[in-house]
ZARO-734703 format. One record per residue (C-alpha): y, x, z; residue number from 0; residue in one letter. Coordinates in Angstrom, 3 decimals. Example, Ala and Ser with C-alpha at 12.3 -4.5 7.8 and 13.67 -1.06 7.14 Angstrom:
! residues 2
-4.500, 12.300, 7.800, 0, a
-1.060, 13.670, 7.140, 1, s
This chain:
! residues 398
-38.110, -95.869, -18.948, 0, m
-37.171, -98.609, -21.405, 1, t
-34.046, -100.536, -20.938, 2, e
-35.777, -103.739, -19.892, 3, t
-37.030, -102.021, -16.898, 4, h
-33.840, -100.445, -15.810, 5, r
-32.209, -101.777, -12.485, 6, p
-29.034, -103.484, -12.470, 7, r
-26.177, -101.018, -13.081, 8, r
-23.047, -102.982, -11.888, 9, n
-23.471, -102.274, -8.200, 10, r
-20.129, -101.342, -6.427, 11, s
-20.037, -98.176, -4.397, 12, v
-17.357, -96.645, -2.115, 13, l
-17.495, -92.912, -1.536, 14, v
-15.823, -91.427, 1.482, 15, s
-14.530, -88.092, 0.870, 16, g
-13.009, -86.008, -2.127, 17, a
-14.001, -82.603, -1.649, 18, s
-17.022, -81.536, -3.822, 19, i
-19.899, -83.751, -2.890, 20, a
-17.624, -86.938, -3.266, 21, g
-16.113, -86.470, -6.760, 22, p
-19.570, -84.949, -8.012, 23, a
-21.571, -88.168, -6.926, 24, i
-18.784, -90.498, -8.216, 25, a
-19.230, -88.656, -11.456, 26, y
-22.910, -89.306, -11.733, 27, w
-22.740, -92.833, -10.344, 28, l
-20.126, -93.656, -13.061, 29, h
-22.141, -92.200, -15.755, 30, r
-25.071, -94.221, -14.517, 31, h
-23.067, -97.317, -14.831, 32, g
-21.847, -98.083, -11.282, 33, f
-18.337, -99.261, -10.234, 34, d
-17.215, -96.494, -7.976, 35, v
-14.149, -96.112, -5.606, 36, t
-13.382, -92.897, -3.886, 37, v
-11.473, -92.925, -0.503, 38, v
-9.786, -89.841, 0.802, 39, e
-7.558, -89.369, 3.854, 40, k
-5.437, -86.459, 2.191, 41, a
-3.078, -87.154, -0.440, 42, g
-5.348, -85.433, -3.213, 43, t
-8.781, -83.877, -3.542, 44, v
-9.600, -81.405, -1.322, 45, r
-9.201, -77.694, -2.580, 46, g
-8.595, -74.306, -1.129, 47, g
-8.455, -70.937, -2.548, 48, g
-11.469, -69.397, -1.021, 49, y
-14.479, -68.413, -2.860, 50, p
-17.696, -70.508, -3.163, 51, i
-20.824, -69.927, -4.967, 52, d
-22.800, -72.060, -7.669, 53, i
-26.418, -70.920, -7.783, 54, r
-30.040, -71.741, -9.031, 55, g
-30.594, -75.420, -9.348, 56, t
-26.866, -76.230, -8.839, 57, a
-26.057, -74.294, -12.129, 58, l
-28.181, -76.813, -14.008, 59, e
-26.393, -79.772, -12.205, 60, v
-22.898, -78.547, -13.557, 61, v
-24.385, -77.807, -16.919, 62, r
-25.448, -81.531, -17.066, 63, r
-22.005, -82.473, -15.915, 64, m
-20.771, -80.725, -18.868, 65, d
-18.306, -78.428, -16.818, 66, i
-19.954, -75.073, -16.985, 67, l
-17.834, -73.554, -19.554, 68, p
-14.853, -74.407, -17.553, 69, q
-16.434, -72.979, -14.526, 70, l
-17.605, -69.833, -16.331, 71, q
-13.844, -69.276, -17.202, 72, k
-12.809, -69.605, -13.684, 73, a
-15.584, -67.428, -12.620, 74, h
-13.950, -64.703, -10.123, 75, v
-14.797, -61.131, -11.207, 76, n
-14.603, -59.082, -8.010, 77, t
-14.023, -55.181, -8.917, 78, h
-14.273, -53.706, -5.479, 79, r
-15.356, -54.384, -1.995, 80, i
-13.837, -52.054, 0.737, 81, t
-15.214, -51.707, 4.206, 82, f
-12.863, -50.683, 6.766, 83, v
-13.770, -49.064, 10.322, 84, d
-12.705, -50.516, 13.551, 85, t
-9.888, -48.194, 13.571, 86, d
-8.746, -49.345, 10.069, 87, g
-9.972, -46.066, 8.253, 88, s
-12.001, -46.711, 5.061, 89, t
-15.685, -46.442, 5.426, 90, i
-16.560, -47.125, 1.566, 91, a
-15.004, -48.584, -1.374, 92, a
-17.729, -49.967, -3.577, 93, l
-17.622, -51.358, -6.945, 94, s
-18.870, -54.696, -7.338, 95, a
-20.308, -54.962, -10.805, 96, e
-23.251, -56.672, -9.279, 97, s
-20.916, -59.727, -8.438, 98, m
-19.394, -60.089, -11.932, 99, a
-22.137, -62.557, -13.529, 100, i
-20.669, -65.612, -14.486, 101, g
-21.731, -65.806, -18.094, 102, a
-25.368, -66.717, -17.766, 103, d
-26.150, -66.538, -13.972, 104, g
-24.541, -67.405, -10.533, 105, d
-21.003, -68.317, -10.415, 106, l
-18.149, -67.585, -7.881, 107, e
-15.106, -69.723, -8.140, 108, v
-12.330, -70.648, -6.161, 109, q
-12.926, -73.826, -4.219, 110, r
-9.912, -75.499, -5.725, 111, g
-10.995, -74.768, -9.294, 112, d
-14.264, -76.438, -8.713, 113, l
-12.859, -79.597, -7.265, 114, t
-10.154, -79.858, -9.675, 115, e
-12.511, -79.385, -12.452, 116, t
-14.843, -82.122, -11.229, 117, i
-11.728, -84.430, -10.415, 118, y
-10.643, -83.937, -14.008, 119, d
-13.869, -85.062, -15.262, 120, a
-13.795, -88.307, -13.236, 121, v
-10.457, -89.137, -12.550, 122, r
-9.879, -91.675, -15.327, 123, e
-13.066, -93.553, -14.849, 124, s
-13.221, -93.781, -10.999, 125, v
-10.800, -95.489, -8.647, 126, t
-9.400, -92.899, -6.210, 127, f
-7.610, -94.229, -2.892, 128, m
-5.755, -91.399, -1.415, 129, f
-3.947, -91.292, 1.943, 130, n
-6.650, -93.747, 3.460, 131, d
-9.857, -93.710, 5.309, 132, s
-12.396, -96.095, 6.437, 133, i
-11.687, -97.789, 9.686, 134, a
-14.862, -99.984, 10.323, 135, t
-18.095, -100.902, 8.368, 136, l
-19.941, -103.989, 8.728, 137, d
-23.395, -103.864, 7.024, 138, d
-24.488, -107.423, 5.892, 139, r
-27.265, -108.802, 4.071, 140, p
-25.209, -109.374, 1.094, 141, d
-23.001, -106.107, 1.089, 142, g
-21.112, -103.916, 3.323, 143, i
-17.677, -105.069, 4.508, 144, a
-15.121, -102.204, 4.749, 145, v
-11.903, -102.198, 6.493, 146, t
-9.564, -99.569, 5.761, 147, f
-6.859, -97.719, 7.853, 148, r
-4.444, -99.131, 5.632, 149, s
-5.540, -102.599, 6.469, 150, g
-6.912, -103.174, 3.031, 151, a
-10.528, -104.953, 3.173, 152, r
-13.161, -104.956, 0.469, 153, h
-16.837, -105.363, 0.224, 154, t
-19.287, -103.004, -1.511, 155, f
-22.842, -102.850, -2.362, 156, d
-23.300, -99.300, -1.107, 157, i
-21.295, -96.857, 1.004, 158, v
-21.850, -92.961, 0.608, 159, i
-20.412, -90.757, 3.310, 160, g
-19.521, -87.303, 1.511, 161, a
-16.783, -86.675, 4.106, 162, d
-17.993, -83.188, 5.513, 163, g
-19.712, -81.749, 8.690, 164, i
-17.593, -83.733, 10.888, 165, h
-18.116, -86.945, 9.045, 166, s
-16.466, -90.011, 10.143, 167, h
-18.799, -92.209, 8.036, 168, t
-21.656, -90.719, 9.719, 169, r
-20.247, -91.361, 13.127, 170, r
-19.740, -95.015, 12.350, 171, l
-23.199, -95.577, 11.415, 172, i
-25.323, -92.864, 13.404, 173, f
-23.143, -92.307, 16.416, 174, g
-21.606, -89.151, 17.790, 175, p
-21.932, -85.889, 16.000, 176, e
-23.524, -83.910, 18.834, 177, e
-27.251, -84.600, 18.285, 178, p
-26.945, -83.553, 14.621, 179, f
-24.775, -80.428, 15.007, 180, h
-26.717, -77.134, 15.210, 181, h
-24.458, -74.412, 16.260, 182, y
-25.168, -70.909, 15.038, 183, l
-22.988, -69.010, 17.589, 184, g
-19.722, -68.219, 15.826, 185, a
-16.479, -69.648, 14.564, 186, c
-14.363, -68.976, 11.655, 187, f
-10.727, -69.648, 10.440, 188, a
-9.684, -69.588, 6.603, 189, g
-6.236, -69.572, 5.465, 190, f
-4.047, -67.950, 2.760, 191, t
-1.502, -64.965, 3.803, 192, v
1.030, -62.940, 1.534, 193, p
-0.586, -60.134, -0.175, 194, n
0.818, -57.254, 1.568, 195, h
-1.644, -54.685, 0.430, 196, l
-1.445, -55.581, -3.129, 197, g
-4.925, -56.490, -3.607, 198, l
-6.137, -57.519, -7.206, 199, s
-9.573, -58.777, -7.908, 200, h
-11.149, -57.199, -4.762, 201, e
-11.944, -57.786, -1.140, 202, g
-11.721, -55.952, 2.164, 203, m
-13.758, -56.324, 5.369, 204, l
-13.429, -55.240, 8.960, 205, w
-16.215, -55.717, 11.676, 206, n
-16.965, -55.075, 15.225, 207, t
-20.102, -56.705, 16.614, 208, p
-18.519, -59.764, 17.736, 209, s
-15.641, -60.113, 14.944, 210, q
-15.139, -59.958, 11.336, 211, r
-11.931, -59.934, 9.219, 212, a
-11.731, -60.379, 5.439, 213, a
-8.919, -60.380, 2.979, 214, l
-10.008, -61.587, -0.533, 215, y
-7.973, -61.405, -3.707, 216, a
-9.402, -63.548, -6.561, 217, a
-6.645, -62.318, -8.687, 218, g
-3.630, -60.327, -8.212, 219, s
-1.147, -62.836, -7.233, 220, g
1.183, -62.878, -4.244, 221, g
-1.314, -64.743, -1.908, 222, q
-4.823, -63.652, -0.788, 223, v
-7.409, -65.626, 1.316, 224, f
-7.914, -64.630, 4.915, 225, g
-11.020, -65.090, 7.101, 226, l
-11.347, -64.467, 10.677, 227, l
-14.711, -65.146, 12.128, 228, s
-15.997, -64.463, 15.733, 229, f
-19.040, -64.949, 17.809, 230, r
-18.730, -67.566, 20.758, 231, r
-21.602, -68.727, 22.941, 232, p
-20.523, -72.079, 23.311, 233, d
-19.316, -74.776, 20.652, 234, l
-15.831, -75.902, 21.183, 235, p
-16.233, -79.480, 20.142, 236, f
-12.927, -80.371, 21.840, 237, d
-10.648, -78.716, 19.401, 238, i
-12.158, -79.806, 16.119, 239, f
-9.127, -82.169, 15.617, 240, r
-6.573, -80.010, 17.485, 241, n
-4.822, -77.633, 15.040, 242, l
-2.827, -75.954, 18.042, 243, d
-5.955, -75.121, 20.045, 244, a
-7.558, -73.904, 17.179, 245, q
-5.040, -71.298, 16.497, 246, r
-4.950, -70.279, 20.055, 247, e
-8.871, -69.929, 20.216, 248, l
-8.642, -67.596, 17.042, 249, v
-5.724, -65.564, 18.249, 250, a
-7.423, -65.017, 21.813, 251, a
-10.575, -63.766, 19.880, 252, a
-8.636, -61.242, 17.914, 253, f
-6.656, -59.210, 20.409, 254, p
-7.096, -56.058, 18.385, 255, d
-4.106, -53.730, 17.314, 256, e
-5.851, -51.952, 14.217, 257, c
-5.855, -52.425, 10.634, 258, w
-4.395, -55.735, 9.328, 259, e
-5.593, -57.880, 12.459, 260, i
-1.974, -58.362, 13.927, 261, p
-0.460, -59.497, 10.443, 262, r
-3.561, -61.647, 9.830, 263, m
-3.362, -63.301, 13.208, 264, v
0.525, -64.067, 12.597, 265, a
-0.450, -65.323, 9.161, 266, g
-3.180, -67.489, 10.564, 267, m
-0.601, -69.082, 13.064, 268, r
1.859, -69.777, 10.295, 269, a
-0.516, -71.001, 7.530, 270, a
-0.271, -74.394, 6.320, 271, e
-3.775, -74.513, 4.987, 272, d
-5.629, -73.400, 8.059, 273, l
-9.238, -74.439, 7.932, 274, f
-11.080, -74.006, 11.330, 275, f
-14.662, -74.728, 12.137, 276, d
-17.918, -73.568, 13.645, 277, a
-20.661, -71.974, 11.912, 278, i
-23.124, -74.727, 12.195, 279, s
-25.801, -76.844, 10.344, 280, q
-26.173, -80.689, 10.300, 281, i
-29.817, -81.496, 10.640, 282, r
-30.822, -85.229, 10.646, 283, m
-34.219, -87.009, 10.276, 284, t
-32.713, -89.634, 8.028, 285, s
-29.806, -89.285, 5.673, 286, w
-29.540, -93.241, 5.400, 287, s
-29.276, -96.365, 7.243, 288, q
-28.794, -99.907, 5.984, 289, g
-26.577, -99.735, 2.922, 290, r
-24.825, -96.349, 3.921, 291, v
-26.318, -92.814, 2.871, 292, a
-24.942, -89.285, 3.340, 293, l
-24.568, -86.621, 0.938, 294, v
-23.432, -82.854, 1.126, 295, g
-22.177, -81.225, 4.447, 296, d
-22.071, -84.864, 6.063, 297, a
-25.887, -85.078, 5.535, 298, a
-27.186, -81.378, 5.699, 299, h
-24.726, -78.760, 5.970, 300, a
-26.590, -75.443, 5.725, 301, p
-23.539, -73.235, 7.056, 302, s
-21.679, -70.580, 5.102, 303, f
-24.031, -68.018, 6.179, 304, l
-26.387, -69.304, 3.407, 305, t
-24.039, -69.313, 0.782, 306, g
-25.440, -72.725, -0.435, 307, q
-23.219, -75.365, 1.000, 308, g
-21.513, -76.034, -2.391, 309, t
-24.915, -75.960, -4.274, 310, s
-26.596, -78.164, -1.726, 311, l
-23.674, -80.779, -2.264, 312, a
-23.994, -80.590, -6.070, 313, l
-27.607, -80.933, -6.129, 314, v
-27.640, -83.691, -3.577, 315, g
-25.042, -85.779, -5.269, 316, a
-27.046, -85.631, -8.582, 317, y
-30.318, -86.636, -6.995, 318, v
-28.848, -89.538, -4.751, 319, l
-26.839, -91.177, -7.652, 320, a
-30.072, -90.663, -9.948, 321, g
-32.409, -92.440, -7.418, 322, e
-29.708, -95.206, -7.198, 323, l
-29.897, -95.568, -11.003, 324, a
-33.574, -95.661, -10.897, 325, t
-34.268, -98.023, -8.091, 326, h
-32.739, -101.680, -7.980, 327, a
-33.491, -101.646, -4.229, 328, d
-31.015, -99.286, -2.356, 329, h
-33.485, -98.695, 0.411, 330, a
-36.258, -97.553, -1.928, 331, e
-33.454, -95.386, -3.846, 332, a
-32.630, -93.866, -0.208, 333, f
-36.244, -93.025, 0.453, 334, d
-36.614, -91.320, -2.746, 335, a
-33.572, -89.378, -2.443, 336, y
-34.958, -88.072, 0.911, 337, d
-38.408, -87.439, -0.511, 338, r
-36.996, -85.403, -3.581, 339, v
-34.223, -83.392, -1.789, 340, l
-35.349, -82.721, 1.805, 341, r
-37.786, -79.819, 1.035, 342, p
-34.846, -78.188, -1.053, 343, f
-32.727, -78.518, 1.710, 344, v
-35.046, -77.325, 4.471, 345, t
-35.748, -74.002, 2.499, 346, l
-32.003, -73.420, 2.011, 347, n
-31.073, -74.302, 5.643, 348, q
-33.835, -71.544, 6.745, 349, e
-31.995, -69.007, 4.978, 350, l
-29.259, -68.956, 7.875, 351, a
-29.772, -66.052, 10.202, 352, n
-27.257, -66.163, 13.178, 353, g
-28.174, -62.802, 14.266, 354, g
-28.147, -59.317, 12.318, 355, d
-26.714, -59.413, 8.818, 356, t
-25.285, -56.761, 6.602, 357, a
-21.984, -58.399, 6.579, 358, l
-21.813, -59.391, 10.332, 359, f
-23.775, -56.788, 12.404, 360, p
-24.580, -58.089, 15.867, 361, a
-24.791, -54.837, 17.788, 362, t
-22.916, -51.617, 17.984, 363, e
-26.107, -49.969, 16.734, 364, e
-26.645, -52.063, 13.608, 365, s
-22.956, -51.641, 12.713, 366, l
-23.078, -47.784, 12.779, 367, q
-26.419, -48.073, 10.888, 368, e
-24.710, -50.298, 8.080, 369, r
-21.725, -48.142, 8.064, 370, n
-23.943, -45.064, 7.491, 371, a
-25.761, -46.773, 4.852, 372, a
-22.566, -47.846, 2.949, 373, l
-21.257, -44.086, 2.845, 374, r
-24.183, -43.310, 0.721, 375, t
-23.503, -45.837, -1.735, 376, l
-21.146, -46.099, -4.851, 377, s
-21.692, -49.786, -5.661, 378, a
-22.379, -52.926, -3.738, 379, l
-26.012, -53.743, -3.924, 380, p
-27.000, -56.987, -5.913, 381, a
-27.605, -59.691, -3.643, 382, e
-31.456, -60.567, -3.671, 383, p
-32.299, -63.856, -5.461, 384, e
-33.778, -66.195, -3.014, 385, h
-36.676, -68.553, -4.102, 386, a
-34.897, -71.185, -2.136, 387, a
-31.883, -71.254, -4.793, 388, y
-33.958, -72.628, -7.449, 389, s
-36.763, -74.304, -5.715, 390, a
-36.085, -77.725, -6.985, 391, l
-36.724, -78.859, -10.493, 392, t
-34.189, -81.530, -11.327, 393, l
-35.442, -84.866, -12.249, 394, p
-34.175, -86.312, -15.546, 395, d
-32.517, -89.672, -14.644, 396, y
-31.229, -90.321, -18.110, 397, e
């Protein structure tokens, strides 16, 4: 495309949310010449010590962002995964060489390392409004008027909701979350706890058919990431914004007195970084309306069962920003964004399996079968490479 055919590049964009999708799309929009503001209700970018994966097409995105070398250095080299029985005894301690890729293939990094890396790449060129959020949106023919919780008012050409599975932006434009929220039958709580077991570059997993507990040490420090997940038939919508109720729900789901469960529950109750949510997907027939579009989990959360939430956020941010750069009309850009990305999203959402999985067996029989299989192994098998991970060839918007 010649320069004379390029669309106008000085459009102003407000991005709501500063986790992964928000700073990522801010990076690409700025690179395409847009005037970008990011608003975030927290005091800084959203981080967290838990591990996330970057695979397939998303690896090409971070390569094009020029941050791949930093992320390769931050790659978590897990040496061992230990599976413990319901009574706390060791089932198998498996080497995890298959997870130590990093150099040329899939990446596993701590979430905070990824968010800080993207933020560092864009912080000097994008305006960040921390400790604030959108209060109202008024979509007008000449722009979208935004009132912030702080009382500030500004008008933007476009607003992008990158504010997660419980997106406030989506609720303002599309209405309540319930019609888009597809619950997969389980909830989880993530948090950091003291490293009482002295873990180093390793993980430990404990299961019953209805519960899963994990401790994960990305390094050899004094803190480890803890995860408690549990099956539950109904979705507890009423506690998503009630931290005390979340703590009580998780504690009630783990009355067990074996292994590290009591200490993990106590740590969960005290943790300042507790992150609770349902294992769910967001499914929408359209990711845009008027001058507002959604990206990342706000548009199409796949659930952590797929391991593709981060990758979809990175790819979606790249595509949406690129289509806005290619089309002068935002409606045409949003249509193209949907057309390019939706098949990729659908394939990756289909990876979710709410039933039997190797890490979360659904029945006592499947749990015993898994344990028996683990006892015959010396190393953790490599995760199969799903075609969905690389199903999208990235357009070249530059």
